N, C-alpha and C positions, 0 to 999 in steps of 0.2 A: 759436458758435450751432449747434445741431443740430437738421438739417433731417430731418423724415420721407421715407422712400423716395419715396412719392408725391409730397410738395411738391417734392423735390429733382429727379426727373424732369419735374414740371410746369415748373420754372424753368429746366433746362437740357437741353431736348429736342432732339435732331439731327434734322435734316431728313429723313434717311430715315423716321423715325417720325411722321411727319406724318400718314398717312393713321389709323395706330392713335391718334394723339391725338385726332382727330376723333370716332372712336367712343367712347374714353374720355370725350370731354369731353360727348358728348351724355348718357351714362348719369351723369355727376356732375350736369350740370345738372337732370336730373329728382330726384336724391336730395337734392342742398344747394346753396346758392348758390356759385356760382364765385368764387374770390379772386383777385385780381390781385396777385401776389405781388412786393414792391420788392426791389430789392438787399440792404437790411439785415435781410429776413426779415419786415417787417411787411405786412399785406396790407390792401388796401382793399375793401370790401364792392363789388360791381358795381352799376350805376342799377338801379334798380327801375321798373318799368311803374307808369303811373298809377293803373291798375285794383288792382294789389297794394296800394298805398299806401290807396286808398279801402277795400279790403279790410281792412286794419289798421286802419282809423279807425273801423270798426262798433264796436268795442268801446267807444269813448267814446260813439257814438249810445246802445247799449243802456243802458250806466251811466247817462247822464245821464236819459234816457225814465223809469228806475227810481226818479232821485233826485225826478225832478218829482211822478211818482206820490206818493211817500212824502210830500214837501212838501205836496201836497194833502189827503192821507188821514190820515195819521199821527196829527194832533190828533184828529179827530172819531172814529179808532178808539180813541184811548186815553181820551176820553169816554165812549165806548160802553160799554167793559169797566168804568168807574167807577175809574180810577185817580185817587187822591187828589192834590190839588195841590201837595201837600211832596214827592210823588215825581217830579214832572216834570223839576226841575233834575237831580235824579239819573240819570233816563234820557238825557238830553242830554251830561251829563258822562262817565259811564263810558267809552262809545266814545273819545271823543277822548284820554282820559288814556290807555287802552290802546294806541292809536294812536301816540301820542307816543312812549312807551317802546318799542314792538316792532318800529316801521316802521324804524329802521335796522336792527335785527338781520337782519330778513327781508330787507332791501335787500342787506346783506353778505352773507347765506347765499345770495342768487340770485347773486350776483357769482361764486360758484365752486361751482354745482349742477353735478355730473357726470353729470345725468340724459340718458339717449341721446336724449331729446325736446328737449333744450336747457336753457339755463339760466332763463329767464323764463317759458317757457309753462306748467311746470308748477305754479308759483305763480300764474299769471293763471286757470288752470282751477280750481286750489283755492278761491280767491277768489271767483271766480264761482258755483261750488257753494255757498259760504256766504252770498253774497248772495241767491240762491234760496231757501235753507232760511230765511232770515231774513224773507223775503217772505212765504213761506208761515205762518211763524208769527204774524207781526204782522197779516196780513189774514185770516187762518183760524182764529186761536187761539181765539177764542170759540166758533166752530163745534167744532173739534176738541174741545174741553175738555166740551162740552155732548153728544156722542156718547158719551163715556167715562164722566162722572161725572154722578149724577143729583140729589145733593143742592146746594140753590141757593146755599147760602152759600160750599160748596168750589169750585162752579162759579165764583162770581165770583172768589176768591182766585187760582184756578189761571189764570184767564183772563188776569188783571192780569200773573201772573208769566210766562206764556207770551208775552203780548203786548210786556212789556217786553225779555224774551229776544231778541224776533225784532228789535226796533227797534234793539238794541245790536248784535245779530251783522250785520245789513244796513248800518249805520252804519260798522262797523267795517271789513268787507269792501269795503264800494264806496269808503271813504276810502283804504285800503291799496292798491286795484287800480292806482290811478293811477300810481304810482311803477314797478312792473313793466312796464307796458305802455309808458310813456317809456323806459326802459331796453332794452326789446325793440326800439324803434324806432331806437334809438341804435346797437345791437349789428349789424344786418341793413344799414344803409342807409349811402350815403355821405353826405357833407357836405351835398350839394346837396340830396339826398334828406330829409335831416333836416329841412331848413327847411321843404320841401313837405310833409313828413309832419305836422308840427306844426301845420302852416295847415289841413290837412284834419282833424286831430283839432279844432281849435277850431271848424270849419265844422259838423263832424256832432255837437259837442257841443250847440251851440245849435240844430240842428235835432231831435236827440234830446229836448232840455227843452221845445221849444215842442209836438211831438207830445204827449209826457208831460203838460204841463198842458193840453192841448185835451182830451186821452183823461180827464183827470180833471174837467174842465167838464161834461162831457156826463152827462145823466141815463139812466144805463144801466139803472136800477130798471124802467123802462116799455118795454125792448126785449125780444126773444126770448130772450136770452142772460139777462136780469135775471129772466124769469119760471122760467128752465129750472134756474138755480143758486140757490143758498141765499139770495143779497143781491148788493147792488152791490159789495160788497168782493170776493166770489168772481169777480165778472166782471173786475175790476180786476187781481187776480192773475192771471186766465187771460191776460188781453194782456199784462200785462209780464213773465211767466215765458217766453210765447212770442217776445216781442222779444228778450229778453235771451238764451234759448238760440238763436237764430237769430244775432244779432250775434255772440255768443262763439265760436259753430262759424266762422262766418266770418272771424273775426279768428285763431283759432288755425290755420287753415288759409291765412292770406295769404301769408307770408314765411316757408321755411324757417329754422329755427337748425342751426348746426353745432354740436355737442357739444361742450364740454370734457373733455379725458381726462387724468387724473391718471395717472402712471406710479408713484406711490407713494401707496398708500392713507393712509399716516400724513402727508400733506400735505393732507388734507382739514381745511377749518376751523381752520387755523392762522394767527397773525399773527406776521411776524416783526418782531423787536427789535434789528435791526443797529441802527436809530436808534429809541430806545424812543418809542411812542406818535404816531409821524409819521403824518400824515393821508394814509392810503393804502390801498388793497384789499390782499387777500393774493394776488390771483392775479398771476401772470406770463404775459402773454397773447400768443403770437404767432398772428396773426388769420387763421391758415388753419383756424381752427377746434379746435386742440388746445392744451391748456394743458401747457408743458412746465416742468420744474424749474428751480428758481431757478439752479443752477449747471450750464449744460450743459458739455459735453465740451471746447469751445474754450475757455470762459472757465475750466475746470477748470486746463487746460494753460497757460494764460496767468497766472492766479493760484492756484497749487497750495495747498491746505488752507483755502481760501477757503469752499467747500461744508462742509465738516465744522463750520467756524465757524458758519456760517448756520444749519446744521439743530441745533445745539447751543442757538441762540438762539431758535429758534420754540418757542412755546408755544399751549395752547389758549386758543380765541376766548371771551372771558366778556364779560358785558354791563358790567362795569367798564372792561375793556380798549377795548371799543367805543367807551363814551361818554368816556374819555380822549382816544381817537383822533378824535372829533367835535370836542372842545372845542380841540384843538390843529390846526383846519384852517386853511388859509390866509385871510389877511383878507379877499380878494376874494369867497371863497367864504362867509364868514360876512357880510359885507356884503350878499350878495345873498340869504341866509336872511333878514336883518333886514328888508330891503326887501320881501321876499315876505310877513312877516309882517305890516307896515304894510297891504299890500295886500288880504289876506284879513280883516283886522279892519276894515277900512272896510267891504269888500263884504258880509260876513255880518252886521255891524251893521244894515245897511239892509235887507238880503234876508230875515234872519229875522222882523222885526217890518215888513215892509212892508203886509202885507194888514192887520195890526191898526192901522197908520197910516193907511191908507187909510180903515178905517171909523170911526175916533175922530176923528182930526182933520181930514180931508179932507170926510168926509161926516157928522161931528157925531154919531155914533150912539155907543150905549151898551153894551158886549157883557154887563154885569150887569143891566139891565133884564129886566121878565118877557118872555119868547119870543113874547108874542104883542102885545107893545106896539111902538109906531111908532119908539121908539129903538132896540130892538132889529133890527126889520126893518131899519132904515136903514144901522145897522152891518153887518148881514149884506150888502146890498147893496153895501157899499163894500169889504167884503173880497172879493165876486165881482168887483168891477171891480179890485181888486189883482191878483187872478189873472190876468186880461187884461192889466195891466201886466208882470207877470212872463212872460208869453208874448211880449210885445213886446220884452222883455230878451232872452230866448232869440233871436229871430229877429234881431235886431240884433246879435246876438254871432256867428251865422253870417254876415251881411252883411259884419261888419267884419274877419272873419278872412279876407276875400276881398280886402278893401281893403289888407290889412297888406302883401300881396305887392307890390301896386302901390306902396305908399308906402315900403315898405324901402328900395329903391335911391336914395330922395330923403332921407329923414330919418335913415334908419339905425336901429339898434337903440335909441341913447339918446333918439332922437325918439318911437319908438314908446312906449317904458317912460313917458316924461315926458308924452305926450300923455295915455295912457290913465288915469295918474292925476288929470291936472288936470281932464280933461272930466268924471270920476266926481265930484271934489271940489267942481267948479262945479255940476254939477248936481243932487247931492243938496242941496247949499246954498240954490240956488234953490227946491227943492220944500219944504224946512223953511221958507223965509221967506215964501213965497207957494203956501200950500197950495190949489190949484184942481185939480179934475179933469181938464180938458184939457190945462193945460199939464204935470200931474203923468204923465199918460201919455205925452206927446210926450218929457218928459225920460227916462223909463223906458228910450228907446232908448240913452241914454248907461251906463246899467247894462251893455249889452251890450258896450260898447267895454272897459270895465274886465274884466269876465269873459274876454273873447277874449284880452286883453292877460295876464293873470294864468296862462293855460292855454298860453301860446305863449312871449312873451319871455324870462322866467326860464329856461325850459328851453332855449332858442335859447342863451341865454348861457353854459350848462353845458356844450354842445356846443361851442361857441367856446373855451371855457377848455380841453377835452379836447384840442383839436384844436391848439391852441397849445402845450401841453405835450408834446404827442408830436412836434410840429415841431423844438421847441427839442433833445427827446432824440435824434433822428436828427440833428440839426445836430453834437451832440456826440458820436456814434458809437455811443450805447447803443441797445439794441433798443426800438422804441415799444412802450409799454407795461409796460417794466421800471420797478419801483417805483411805478407809476401807481395812481390811485384808481379804483376799480371805478366804472362809470357807474349801477350800480345804489344802491350806498351814497350817492352824490351826491344822484340824483334821491329817496331816500327822506328825504335830510336834508332837501333843500327842501319835498317834501311834508309831513313832519314841522310846518311851520309854519301849515298848514291846522288840524291838530290843535290845535296851541298857541294859535291863534286863538280857536278856539271853547272851549277852558278859559278864558281872559282872559274872552272875553264872557259865557261861562255864569256866572262868578263874579260879574263885576262890572257888566254892562249891564242883567240883570236886576233888581237895586236901583236902578240909575238910573231906568230904566221904571217901577217903583212907586213912585218919590219924584216925578219929573217928567213922566211920561207918555210915549206912544208918540213924540211930535215929538222929545225927545230923541235918537232912534237915528239921524234922518238928519243932524242937526246934529253929532253925534259922528262919523260915517260921515265926513261933509265935512272935519271937523277932522283926522281921522287920515290921509284921502286927500292932503289937501293937505300935511300934514306929511310924508308918504311921497314926494309928488312934489319935495320938496327933499331928501330922502335919495337917491333916483334920479338927480337931477339931478348931486349933488357926492361921493357916497359909492361909488357903483357904478363898476367898472373895466369899459371898453368894450374889446373887441378889435378893432382897425384891419383 
């Protein structure tokens, strides 16, 4: 193993240099996180203050706030610009298809990004800008087009195009950004802080969603901002953009990343084929912040000629090779992805149609009745009550994220995972069987249990798997991180299941709803969740 000059002196410092070390250590602390170098050359990130973890979690607050605003306003916006009904499925399918195809590519690319700012933060910033652009387009598209085009028919056509583009861009970036955020947390935190950080992520996800739903529920048209700006949509964009910019800035300044450095530019974006299509990242990481070549000087001395052989087997990363790599992932990773797919299929099938379920099934309204009729007004009242149910879901998610820390020592990750799926399955089943206003609102709290579980436990298991693999490599005398998978691509593979669930539901659930009505959504959610409950209990590998 080759150590850089700085890391060598940091590990073997004579006593006479203690004073100089204190001065150097102060400067390093200001510039980047200090790494505790172990005898094997691997490094463990130092413990992070609670305030830093809270700052890191602000990105989830901003993301979920904007998600909640979209959930409340995207349908009225699309209706207001005159989007034909046959294009609705197209709007909801484009983003998850793009995300499912491109997410692993972006995750793998971030694993070996050589930007001086770090590996993950450039991607997070870029995706945040795309989110902001998407919101600007779908909330202000009609106003922008009216300012540039005078002809009414062209206005309508271009308003539909711009609004659809905005929805697709926002969904694409908001779904994508979760993977780099989780990988960023895993890169810069110790194992104990990863656990705390995931709980803070779930806490602020719930708080952001609750505040977003409350913001959408208020009548901003009668306020000073409503009179000042063109419409209520512009007021919502103002608040959403402000929250996202502040939260993203705080997040990006939370914990510094130490950049990777490639000694050979030809090593960028290459995959090794010493074992063809084996599931691993291309990074060879000594976690003192610098990426070293596959064959270091000591290894070359021990095994002459291996460097040349390895370099000859490297090839350019392509989508085809990446897909083969993902398909050959270890079985416990594959099972975790399947369980995550079950969870998100159940959760989304309930959440996407919940307000419609409240309006039609619980309140017995009719969305297709004339707008001045009692049936339509009853349906609208049910939809508004459904929004309050979603707010209860977001608040309960925050509360349960704190309870997870208390329950974890007693029931472990398996208990948390199993309980999340079980309570959600039972809750949605009871709502489908006994559609009553008060019982439905009370059972909405169980939605938050599922939400918090999906945002924490699977990623906690990813961290456990990585920790176990690194410990095994150290015991075998290998450098930690050697031939290891990158956290970015693992988090991306897991997050891809959200997009796959959206694709499956977009194709199949809409047909079921048109045939059997909204009641089928909660029944199908309950069935899938209980099936996922069995899968979590018997097919997922938990690290002791």
